[in-house]
C-alpha positions in Angstrom: 10.9 -9.1 3.2 8.2 -11.8 3.7 6.3 -13.2 0.7 2.6 -12.4 0.7 0.8 -15.3 -0.8 -2.4 -13.8 -2.3 -4.6 -16.3 -4.1 -7.9 -14.4 -3.9 -8.8 -15.4 -0.3 -9.1 -11.7 0.7 -11.2 -9.2 -1.2 -8.5 -6.5 -1.5 -4.8 -6.2 -0.9 -2.8 -3.0 -1.1 0.8 -3.4 -2.2 3.4 -0.6 -2.2 4.9 -0.1 -5.7 6.8 2.4 -7.8 7.2 3.3 -11.4 10.8 3.2 -12.7 10.1 5.1 -15.9 9.5 1.9 -17.9 7.3 -0.4 -15.8 5.5 -0.6 -12.4 7.5 -2.6 -9.9 6.1 -4.0 -6.7 8.0 -3.0 -3.6 6.8 -6.1 -1.7 7.1 -9.8 -2.6 3.7 -11.1 -3.5 2.5 -14.2 -5.2 -0.5 -13.6 -7.5 -2.6 -15.9 -9.7 -1.8 -15.5 -13.4 -4.1 -12.8 -14.9 -5.1 -11.4 -11.5 -7.1 -8.3 -11.9 -5.3 -5.2 -10.5 -6.2 -1.6 -9.9 -3.3 0.9 -10.1 -3.7 4.1 -8.1 -1.1 6.8 -8.8 -0.2 8.9 -5.7 1.0 12.4 -6.1 4.6 12.6 -4.8 4.7 16.2 -3.8 6.4 17.7 -0.8 4.1 20.7 -1.1 1.0 18.5 -0.8 2.5 16.6 2.1 3.3 19.9 3.9 -0.2 21.2 3.4 -1.6 18.0 4.8 0.6 18.2 7.8 -0.4 21.8 8.4 -4.1 20.9 8.3 -3.6 18.0 10.6 -1.7 20.1 13.1 -4.4 22.8 12.9 -7.1 20.2 13.7 -5.2 18.8 16.6 -4.5 22.3 18.0 -8.2 23.0 17.9 -9.1 19.7 19.5 -6.6 20.2 22.4 -6.8 24.0 22.8 -7.3 25.9 26.0 -11.0 26.5 25.0 -11.8 22.9 24.6 -14.4 21.6 27.1 -13.1 19.4 29.8 -15.4 16.5 30.4 -15.6 14.9 33.9 -16.1 11.2 34.6 -19.8 12.1 35.4 -20.2 13.5 31.9 -18.9 10.4 30.4 -21.3 8.1 32.3 -24.5 9.9 31.1 
């Protein structure tokens, strides 16, 4: 795992992390300035939510690539 050296050169950096029941632990090695400001976003870890998202994504793709979808020709794309 490579060390991310973040000293404020970039406006935002997302880092994978998890909560072990006591403290938030970073899943990636990162070097931060002392007293760096952080925003913690808690993600729902639910198989049901993930399954619903996958169903919606599959439905959207099925509609986009259905037999009723308009086929565009090269001429249509040049307009």
